[in-house]
C-alpha positions in Angstrom: 68.9 91.8 106.0 71.9 89.5 106.5 72.4 87.6 109.8 75.5 89.8 110.6 73.5 93.0 110.1 70.7 91.6 112.3 73.1 90.8 115.1 74.7 94.2 114.9 71.2 95.8 115.1 70.3 93.7 118.2 73.6 94.6 119.8 73.0 98.3 119.2 69.5 98.1 120.7 70.9 96.2 123.7 73.7 98.8 124.2 71.2 101.7 124.1 68.9 99.9 126.5 71.8 99.2 128.9 72.8 102.9 128.9 69.2 103.8 129.8 68.9 101.3 132.6 72.3 102.4 133.9 71.1 106.0 134.1 67.8 104.9 135.8 69.8 102.9 138.3 72.0 105.9 139.0 69.0 108.1 139.5 67.5 105.6 141.9 70.7 105.5 144.0 70.8 109.3 144.1 67.2 109.4 145.3 67.7 106.7 147.9 70.8 108.4 149.2 69.1 111.8 149.6 66.0 110.2 151.1 68.1 108.6 153.7 70.2 111.7 154.4 67.2 114.0 154.6 65.3 111.8 157.0 62.6 110.8 154.5 61.9 114.3 153.2 63.4 113.9 149.7 60.8 111.5 148.4 57.8 113.1 150.0 55.1 114.1 147.4 55.7 117.8 148.1 59.4 117.7 147.4 59.0 115.4 144.4 56.5 118.0 143.0 59.1 120.7 143.6 61.8 118.5 142.0 59.7 118.1 138.8 59.2 121.8 138.7 63.0 122.4 138.9 63.5 119.9 136.1 61.0 121.4 133.7 63.0 124.5 132.6 66.3 122.7 132.2 64.5 119.7 130.6 62.8 121.8 127.9 66.0 123.5 127.0 67.9 120.2 127.0 65.5 118.7 124.4 66.5 121.5 122.0 70.2 121.4 123.1 70.2 117.6 122.4 69.3 118.2 118.7 71.9 120.9 118.4 74.6 118.7 119.9 73.5 115.7 117.8 74.1 117.9 114.7 77.7 118.5 115.9 77.1 122.0 117.2 76.9 123.7 120.7 75.0 126.7 122.1 76.5 128.6 125.1 74.0 131.5 124.9 70.7 129.9 125.8 70.9 131.1 129.4 71.3 134.7 128.3 68.5 134.3 125.6 66.2 132.9 128.4 66.9 136.0 130.5 66.3 138.3 127.5 63.1 136.5 126.3 61.7 136.4 129.8 62.5 140.1 130.3 60.8 141.0 127.0 57.7 139.0 128.0 57.5 140.8 131.3 57.9 144.2 129.8 55.3 143.5 127.1 52.8 142.2 129.7 53.5 144.5 132.7 54.8 147.8 131.3 53.2 147.9 127.8 50.1 146.0 128.9 49.6 144.3 125.6 48.2 141.1 127.0 49.3 137.6 127.7 49.2 136.4 124.1 51.4 139.2 123.0 53.8 138.4 125.8 54.0 134.8 124.8 54.5 135.6 121.2 57.2 138.2 122.0 59.2 135.8 124.2 59.2 133.0 121.6 59.8 135.3 118.7 62.8 137.1 120.3 64.4 133.7 121.1 63.8 132.3 117.6 65.1 135.4 115.8 68.3 135.4 117.9 68.9 131.8 117.2 68.2 132.2 113.5 70.8 134.9 113.4 73.3 132.8 115.3 72.6 129.7 113.2 73.1 131.7 110.0 76.5 133.0 111.2 77.5 129.4 112.0 76.1 127.8 108.8 76.8 130.4 106.2 79.9 132.3 107.5 81.5 129.2 109.0 82.1 130.8 112.3 82.5 128.1 115.0 79.4 127.7 117.1 81.4 128.0 120.2 82.6 131.5 119.3 79.2 132.7 118.0 77.3 131.5 121.1 80.0 132.6 123.5 79.6 136.1 122.1 75.8 135.7 122.3 76.2 134.7 126.0 77.7 138.2 126.7 75.7 140.2 124.1 72.2 139.0 125.0 72.9 139.4 128.7 73.9 143.0 128.0 70.8 143.5 125.9 68.4 142.6 128.8 70.4 144.8 131.2 70.0 147.7 128.8 66.3 147.1 128.1 65.4 146.7 131.8 67.9 149.3 133.0 69.4 146.5 135.2 66.2 146.4 137.2 63.8 143.5 138.0 60.5 143.6 136.1 57.7 142.2 138.4 54.8 140.2 137.0 51.9 140.3 139.5 49.1 139.1 137.3 47.8 135.6 138.2 47.0 134.8 134.6 50.6 135.1 133.5 51.9 133.4 136.7 49.6 130.4 136.1 51.9 129.3 133.3 54.6 128.4 135.8 52.7 128.0 139.0 49.3 126.3 138.3 48.5 122.6 138.7 46.0 120.6 136.6 43.2 119.0 138.5 43.8 115.3 139.6 40.9 114.0 137.5 42.4 115.5 134.3 45.8 114.1 135.4 44.3 110.6 135.5 42.5 111.2 132.2 45.8 112.1 130.5 47.4 109.0 132.1 44.7 106.8 130.7 45.2 108.2 127.2 49.0 107.7 127.5 48.6 104.1 128.6 46.2 103.3 125.7 48.7 104.8 123.3 51.6 102.7 124.8 49.5 99.5 124.4 48.5 100.5 120.9 52.1 101.0 119.8 53.2 97.8 121.5 50.7 95.9 119.4 51.8 97.8 116.3 55.4 97.0 116.9 54.6 93.3 117.3 52.7 93.3 114.0 55.5 95.2 112.2 58.1 92.8 113.5 56.1 89.9 112.1 55.3 91.6 108.8 59.0 92.6 108.1 60.5 89.3 109.4 62.4 91.1 112.2 61.1 88.7 114.8 58.3 86.4 115.9 56.0 89.4 116.5 54.6 88.2 119.9 52.1 90.7 121.2 52.4 89.4 124.7 56.2 90.1 124.8 55.7 93.7 123.6 53.0 94.3 126.1 55.3 92.9 128.8 57.9 95.4 127.8 55.3 98.2 128.2 54.6 97.4 131.8 57.5 99.5 133.1 56.5 102.8 131.4 52.8 102.1 132.3 53.8 101.6 135.9 55.9 104.7 135.8 52.9 106.8 134.5 50.6 105.5 137.2 53.1 106.1 140.0 53.9 109.6 138.7 50.3 110.7 138.5 49.6 109.2 141.9 52.5 111.0 143.5 51.7 114.3 141.8 48.0 114.1 142.8 49.0 113.4 146.4 50.3 117.0 146.5 48.3 119.4 144.2 48.2 117.7 140.8 50.6 117.8 137.9 52.2 121.2 137.6 51.7 123.0 134.3 55.4 123.3 133.6 55.8 119.5 133.9 52.9 118.9 131.6 54.6 121.3 129.1 57.9 119.4 129.5 56.2 116.1 128.8 54.6 117.5 125.6 57.9 119.0 124.5 59.7 115.7 125.1 57.1 113.7 123.1 57.4 116.2 120.2 61.2 116.0 120.4 61.1 112.2 120.4 58.9 112.2 117.4 61.2 114.7 115.5 64.4 112.8 116.3 63.0 109.3 115.5 60.3 109.7 112.9 61.1 112.7 110.7 63.5 113.3 107.8 64.8 116.4 109.7 65.7 114.3 112.7 67.6 111.7 110.6 69.4 114.6 108.8 70.7 115.9 112.2 72.2 112.5 113.2 73.7 112.2 109.7 75.3 115.7 109.9 76.6 115.1 113.4 78.0 111.7 112.4 79.8 112.8 109.3 79.0 116.3 107.9 80.9 115.8 104.6 79.2 112.4 104.0 75.9 114.0 104.7 76.6 116.8 102.3 77.6 114.4 99.5 74.4 112.5 100.1 72.4 115.5 99.1 71.6 116.9 102.5 71.6 120.7 102.8 73.7 120.9 105.9 73.5 124.7 106.2 69.7 125.0 106.2 69.4 122.1 108.7 71.8 123.8 111.1 69.8 127.1 110.9 66.6 125.1 111.5 67.8 123.3 114.5 69.1 126.5 116.1 65.7 128.1 115.4 64.0 125.1 117.1 66.2 125.5 120.1 65.2 129.2 120.2 61.5 128.3 120.3 62.0 125.9 123.2 64.2 128.5 125.0 61.4 131.0 124.6 58.9 128.5 126.1 61.3 127.8 129.0 61.7 131.6 129.5 58.0 132.0 129.9 57.8 129.2 132.5 60.8 130.6 134.4 59.5 134.1 134.5 56.0 133.0 135.5 57.3 130.7 138.2 59.3 133.3 140.0 56.8 136.1 139.2 59.4 138.5 137.8 62.1 138.9 135.2 65.6 139.7 136.6 68.5 140.8 134.4 70.5 137.8 135.7 67.8 135.2 135.1 68.9 132.0 133.4 72.5 132.3 134.4 74.4 129.1 133.7 71.2 127.4 132.4 73.2 126.6 129.2 75.7 124.6 131.3 72.8 122.7 133.0 71.3 121.8 129.7 74.6 120.7 128.2 75.4 118.7 131.3 71.9 117.1 131.2 72.5 116.0 127.6 76.0 114.6 128.3 74.9 112.8 131.4 72.0 111.3 129.4 74.4 109.8 126.9 74.7 112.4 124.2 78.1 112.6 122.6 79.6 116.1 122.3 81.2 114.9 119.1 77.7 114.7 117.5 75.7 111.9 115.9 74.5 110.2 119.1 71.9 111.1 121.8 68.2 110.6 122.7 65.5 112.8 124.1 64.8 110.3 126.9 68.5 110.5 127.9 68.5 114.3 127.9 65.3 114.5 130.0 66.7 111.9 132.4 69.9 113.8 132.6 68.0 117.0 133.5 66.2 115.1 136.2 69.5 113.8 137.6 70.9 117.4 137.6 67.8 118.7 139.3 67.9 115.9 141.9 71.5 116.8 142.8 70.5 120.5 143.2 67.4 119.6 145.2 69.1 117.1 147.5 72.1 119.1 148.2 69.9 122.2 149.0 67.9 120.1 151.4 71.2 119.0 153.1 72.3 122.7 153.2 75.4 121.9 151.2 77.3 125.2 150.5 77.0 126.6 147.0 80.7 126.1 146.1 80.5 122.4 147.0 77.4 122.0 144.9 79.2 123.5 141.9 82.2 121.2 142.5 80.0 118.1 142.6 78.1 119.0 139.4 81.3 120.0 137.6 83.0 116.8 138.5 80.0 114.8 137.4 80.0 116.6 134.0 83.7 115.9 133.4 83.3 112.3 134.5 80.4 111.8 132.0 82.4 113.3 129.1 85.4 111.2 130.1 83.3 108.0 130.1 81.9 108.9 126.7 85.4 109.3 125.3 86.6 106.1 126.8 83.5 104.3 125.3 84.4 105.7 121.8 88.0 104.4 122.1 87.0 100.9 123.2 
């Protein structure tokens, strides 16, 4: 690798890290502001636990939405698909009494089949994703209204509700934290050895471990705060697992690299031998699976499936991705940024609700932040 290429790589890494630290700083300022305005309520363990629960559904969808946007596509129908999948799960479990495994399978299968259908229309018939998913937003909302006869389907069974309401015991939380810390330290040592082996740096183990102190500290604080209330909520644990899988897919698989290539330059990707069409169908199917999981959590958390469930969730997920640094033009974005964006959106919702800010003002604030995030992204592209 030439000296110029090395410098470019270092600059790219520094720019990415700067964006992440900027978002973390913005989140810290939001938390401090709401903590001050709410008289110390915002950062109490109980509210932080509720905040993480609020983040879980949007965060899971945002991980899938990130990959769709990175590939240069968009999906406006995930909110309606969430409502339909959750409704199907509730009907299968409550009305048909087929059991919890059938309900879980039904919710995920419905979402995947719908997204496979939409992805095929986009990839093979060249219908713009905006149009296909906008039509889906209306069609799938109509489908759940028809299936449920526009009535809420209750879910009273505690086994089902545990998916969205139960907490893991504190001891298990610390055990998971210990495994995560060991993994972080292992990868820090592995990175140092890789740098030395490939001549990318001095390969200092101490320096890599020093960089790992921030995430390790974050894990310890997170588990301590969650355990101060009732433990880590199941939905948050699922979000963390989904985020880790999403991170692995986007950074360590051929499929992930294909998505960035297609979003960066679809024609160049095609000429390089990438089957753009099948990759587009696959990424929409993956988003469908994650939407099905989010639907199960959402339905279990509220204990019912309403025809209007999931309304505007697609906009929350898109906003989370954009705020987290994902480019709507495709080719750029990270799972960490999408999850952080989801946490910022949930923090705004939670904080403004605690301050009794009227609904119209909350929507104005979130809409303004979304437009500002896109505007900054476009300015950054021009500079």
